[in-house]
Structure formats: C-alpha cells, structure tokens
C-alpha positions as CSV (number, residue, x, y, z in Angstrom):
1,M,-0.6,-7.4,-9.9
2,L,-2.9,-10.3,-9.1
3,L,-5.8,-8.8,-10.9
4,N,-8.3,-9.7,-13.5
5,K,-8.4,-6.7,-15.9
6,R,-12.2,-7.0,-16.3
7,S,-12.8,-6.7,-12.6
8,F,-10.0,-4.4,-11.4
9,A,-12.3,-1.5,-10.4
10,A,-14.4,-3.8,-8.2
11,L,-11.4,-5.0,-6.3
12,M,-10.3,-1.5,-5.1
13,L,-9.7,-1.5,-1.4
14,L,-10.8,1.3,0.9
15,I,-8.9,1.1,4.2
16,S,-10.5,3.0,7.0
17,I,-8.2,5.2,9.2
18,S,-9.5,6.5,12.5
19,G,-8.0,8.3,15.5
20,H,-6.8,5.0,17.1
21,A,-3.2,4.2,17.6
22,S,-1.4,2.8,14.6
23,D,0.3,-0.6,14.6
24,T,2.1,-3.1,12.4
25,T,0.9,-6.7,12.8
26,S,2.2,-9.9,11.3
27,E,0.9,-13.4,10.7
28,V,3.4,-16.1,9.7
29,N,3.2,-19.8,9.0
30,N,6.7,-20.6,10.0
31,E,6.6,-24.2,8.8
32,Q,5.5,-23.3,5.3
33,L,7.8,-20.3,5.1
34,G,10.7,-22.6,6.0
35,A,10.1,-24.6,2.8
36,V,10.2,-21.5,0.6
37,K,13.5,-21.0,-1.3
38,T,12.4,-18.9,-4.2
39,V,10.1,-15.8,-4.1
40,T,8.6,-13.8,-7.0
41,V,7.9,-10.2,-6.0
42,V,5.2,-8.4,-8.0
43,Y,6.1,-4.7,-8.4
44,P,3.3,-2.5,-7.2
45,G,3.9,0.3,-9.7
46,K,4.3,4.0,-9.2
47,A,3.3,5.5,-5.8
48,V,0.1,7.5,-5.7
49,Y,-0.1,10.3,-3.1
50,I,-3.5,11.1,-1.6
51,A,-4.8,13.9,0.6
52,F,-8.2,13.7,2.3
53,G,-10.1,16.4,4.2
54,P,-12.6,16.2,7.1
55,S,-16.2,15.0,7.2
56,G,-16.8,11.7,9.0
57,P,-14.6,8.6,8.7
58,I,-11.5,9.0,6.7
59,H,-10.5,6.6,4.0
60,I,-7.3,6.2,2.0
61,P,-7.7,4.1,-1.1
62,V,-5.0,1.5,-1.3
63,P,-4.7,0.0,-4.9
64,I,-4.3,-3.6,-5.7
65,P,-1.3,-3.2,-7.9
66,G,-2.1,-3.5,-11.5
67,A,-5.4,-1.5,-11.1
68,G,-4.1,1.7,-9.6
69,I,-6.1,4.3,-7.6
70,V,-7.0,6.5,-10.5
71,G,-8.7,3.8,-12.5
72,A,-10.7,2.6,-9.5
73,L,-11.8,6.1,-8.6
74,A,-13.5,6.2,-11.9
75,T,-16.3,3.9,-10.6
76,G,-19.2,5.8,-9.1
77,A,-19.4,3.8,-5.9
78,V,-15.7,4.2,-5.0
79,A,-15.6,7.8,-6.1
80,G,-18.6,8.7,-4.0
81,A,-17.2,7.0,-0.9
82,V,-13.9,8.8,-1.1
83,N,-15.2,12.2,-2.1
84,A,-17.6,12.1,0.8
85,G,-14.5,12.7,3.0
86,L,-13.4,15.9,1.1
87,S,-14.2,19.4,2.1
88,K,-15.3,21.6,-0.9
89,N,-12.7,24.1,0.2
90,D,-9.8,21.7,0.3
91,N,-9.7,19.8,-3.1
92,D,-12.0,18.7,-5.9
93,S,-10.3,15.3,-6.2
94,P,-8.6,12.9,-3.8
95,T,-5.9,12.5,-6.4
96,S,-5.2,16.2,-6.8
97,L,-2.2,16.0,-4.6
98,N,-0.8,13.2,-6.7
99,D,-1.5,15.3,-9.8
100,L,0.6,18.1,-8.3
101,V,3.4,15.8,-7.3
102,T,3.5,14.3,-10.8
103,A,3.6,17.8,-12.4
104,K,6.2,19.3,-9.9
105,L,8.3,16.3,-8.8
106,G,7.7,13.6,-11.4
107,D,8.0,10.0,-10.3
108,T,9.5,10.2,-6.8
109,G,10.6,6.5,-7.1
110,L,9.1,5.7,-3.7
111,N,7.6,2.4,-4.6
112,R,10.7,1.4,-6.5
113,H,12.9,2.2,-3.5
114,F,10.5,0.4,-1.1
115,T,10.3,-2.7,-3.3
116,D,14.0,-2.8,-3.7
117,S,14.4,-2.7,0.1
118,I,11.9,-5.5,0.7
119,E,13.7,-7.6,-1.9
120,T,17.0,-6.9,-0.2
121,V,15.5,-8.1,3.1
122,L,14.4,-11.3,1.5
123,R,17.8,-11.9,-0.1
124,N,19.6,-11.2,3.1
125,H,17.5,-13.9,4.7
126,G,18.4,-16.6,2.2
127,F,15.7,-16.3,-0.4
128,T,16.3,-16.3,-4.2
129,V,14.3,-13.4,-5.5
130,K,13.0,-12.3,-8.9
131,E,10.7,-9.5,-9.8
132,V,7.8,-9.3,-12.2
133,D,5.2,-6.6,-12.9
134,A,1.4,-6.9,-13.1
135,S,1.4,-8.0,-16.7
136,S,3.5,-11.1,-16.1
137,P,1.7,-14.2,-17.2
138,G,0.6,-16.9,-14.8
139,L,0.0,-14.7,-11.8
140,P,-3.1,-15.6,-9.6
141,T,-6.2,-13.5,-9.2
142,I,-6.5,-11.6,-6.0
143,K,-9.6,-10.2,-4.2
144,P,-10.4,-9.1,-0.7
145,D,-12.9,-10.8,1.6
146,G,-15.5,-9.0,3.7
147,H,-12.8,-7.9,6.1
148,L,-10.6,-6.6,3.3
149,V,-8.1,-9.5,3.7
150,L,-6.5,-10.4,0.4
151,H,-6.9,-13.9,-1.0
152,A,-5.3,-15.4,-4.1
153,S,-6.7,-18.0,-6.4
154,G,-6.1,-19.6,-9.8
155,S,-3.8,-22.1,-11.4
156,P,-0.6,-22.8,-9.5
157,Y,2.2,-20.3,-10.2
158,Q,5.1,-21.9,-11.9
159,G,7.8,-19.3,-11.4
160,S,8.8,-19.8,-7.8
161,D,7.9,-21.4,-4.5
162,A,6.0,-18.3,-3.3
163,V,4.6,-15.0,-4.7
164,L,4.8,-11.8,-2.7
165,F,2.5,-8.8,-3.2
166,I,3.1,-5.3,-1.9
167,R,0.0,-3.1,-1.4
168,V,0.8,0.2,0.2
169,G,-0.8,3.6,0.4
170,T,0.6,7.0,1.6
171,G,-1.4,10.1,2.3
172,Y,-2.2,13.1,4.4
173,V,-5.5,13.0,6.3
174,T,-7.3,15.0,8.9
175,P,-9.8,13.7,11.5
176,G,-11.8,17.0,11.4
177,R,-12.1,20.5,10.1
178,Y,-10.0,22.0,12.9
179,H,-7.3,19.4,12.9
180,A,-4.0,19.3,11.0
181,Y,-3.3,17.1,8.0
182,T,-0.8,14.5,9.1
183,R,0.9,11.5,7.5
184,R,-0.6,8.0,7.1
185,V,0.9,4.9,5.7
186,I,-1.3,1.8,5.4
187,G,-1.3,-1.4,3.5
188,D,-0.1,-5.0,3.4
189,I,2.8,-7.2,2.4
190,V,1.5,-10.7,1.6
191,M,3.3,-13.8,0.6
192,F,1.3,-16.7,-0.9
193,K,2.5,-20.3,-1.5
194,S,2.6,-20.8,-5.2
195,D,0.8,-24.1,-5.5
196,T,-2.0,-23.8,-2.9
197,Y,-2.1,-20.0,-2.5
198,D,-2.1,-20.3,1.3
199,A,-1.0,-17.1,2.9
200,I,2.4,-17.9,4.3
201,L,3.1,-14.3,5.6
202,R,1.0,-11.2,6.1
203,Q,2.3,-8.0,7.4
204,H,-0.3,-5.3,7.9
205,V,0.8,-1.7,8.3
206,S,-1.3,1.0,9.8
207,W,1.1,3.8,10.7
208,K,1.0,7.3,11.9
209,Q,3.0,9.4,14.3
210,S,1.9,11.4,17.3
211,D,3.0,15.0,17.3
212,D,4.1,14.6,13.7
213,P,6.5,17.3,12.5
214,Y,5.0,16.8,9.1
215,S,1.6,18.5,9.6
216,Y,-0.4,21.1,7.8
217,S,-3.3,23.3,8.6
218,S,-4.8,22.9,5.1
219,V,-4.2,21.3,1.7
220,D,-3.0,24.7,0.4
221,A,-0.3,24.7,3.1
222,L,0.7,21.2,2.3
223,E,1.0,22.0,-1.4
224,G,3.0,25.1,-0.6
225,D,5.6,22.9,1.2
226,L,5.3,20.1,-1.4
227,Q,8.8,18.7,-1.4
228,H,9.1,18.6,2.4
229,A,5.6,17.0,2.7
230,I,6.4,14.3,0.2
231,D,9.7,13.6,1.8
232,G,7.7,13.0,5.0
233,L,5.5,10.4,3.3
234,N,8.5,8.7,1.7
235,E,10.2,8.6,5.1
236,G,7.0,7.1,6.7
237,L,6.8,4.3,4.1
238,M,10.5,3.5,4.2
239,A,10.3,3.2,8.0
240,Q,8.2,0.0,7.4
241,V,11.1,-1.9,6.0
242,D,12.7,-2.4,9.4
243,P,9.7,-4.2,11.0
244,F,9.6,-6.4,7.9
245,N,13.3,-7.2,8.4
246,K,12.9,-7.8,12.1
247,L,10.0,-10.2,11.4
248,F,12.5,-12.5,9.6
249,D,15.1,-12.0,12.3
250,T,12.7,-13.7,14.7
251,L,12.1,-16.8,12.5
252,Q,14.1,-19.9,12.3
253,R,15.0,-20.9,8.7
C-alpha cells in the first residue's frame, strides 16, 4: 500500500488488545475534508485470519497493506513478539488459522467486500472514487510513529485529492488459559490529503463483543467449527462499515 518494499518488515504494526472495552474513535478535519472531491482507495489485499493463545498481553498483527502479515512475521523481532503469546498446546504459528482457512475455504473475499462497502459509502456521500493496489506508482510511503499512528510522506500524489488506506485485522484471542477465544477486529481507516499528506480523517477500530456467541474453548474447537467461526469474524469486520457511514452523515459537505 504505502510501503517501501525494502522496509516493509520493519513497518509491521502490532496492535495490543487487552480486556478493556472496545471502541471506535474518529478524528476529522472537516474543513480539509470539505475540499476533497476525488479519493483514491488503496486495496488492502486478501484478509489474513489470526488466532492467539494465552500468556501475557495479546497482540494481533495488523499489516500495512502491501507488506502482509506473513512476510512481516518472518523477521525475528516480530515473530518473537507474537509467538510469545501462543500456548505450545494451541498452535505452532499465529498464521496457522489462516493457513487452514486458505486450504479449506480459499479466499473468503472479506477484504474485497469490506473495501467495496467503504467505497460505496464514499460515493454515496458525493466523492468520486477510484481504486488502486499497493503496486500502483506514485503512492506515498507510510510508517507508524511511536504511538502506532500512521503517517504518510513522499512526493504529492497526482491521482486524486486524497488517498484512503484501509488497515484492518481480524482474529480470535483469549486473555488467559482458562478463557474462551473470542472475536477481535482492530485497525484503521485513514484518509490523507494528496499534496501535503495531512491526515484528513482517521477512524480507529478496536472492536469486541461481550458474551460473544462466537467463542471457543480452544483453537481445536475453533478449527472444528471453521466456517461458522470465520463467518463470525467476517460479520465483525463488516459491522464497522456502519460507523464509517455515520461519520459522514454527521459532516457538512
């Protein structure tokens, strides 16, 4: 997406998830957003499903599109951080759930469906939208700061007034050995102004559901109910389209 190929592994984000209440928060520069007529959406690529077991703080890796989770996990530092959260009895790799989904279900189309829905929201609110993938020329470089907030830089993007990036992750996590695995959806939707790369809009998602009907006592139980479990993650991510739509409903354009 906004990535330098030479530095993609270093730009992997690990978003911490704890037992606190989840929330969706937004930051909008209404004046700058009002001047935007055309938006380029960068497709985040195929969804990657993650399952993490107990042992201290839980992390779901959220890829910066264009790098992907699997490539970033190849680096020792990142792999060590995420594997520290896995029980030896649960899985030998944080991507093993995704491997199983790929083998049994193929590409679920989740990120395709989610991106299409975000683009529909933009069009319904008066924007002219086009889509590119991570290999499209002219895209800026993106990297997180110390607080994992994304920033864009580089030569001004010539294809539109603004560029929108979707960075989302879905997974099942458990806060401890005697707790169930439940759904988590985390990530960000960020729109940058194409000439200055000021962040015009940020919507941060940190979502979970209390008393979640999609819960499993172990990874084995999750994998034994694979289609239903993945349907639950897909449902959780798609539920984030409505807050994005309501955000624009509150703005004057």
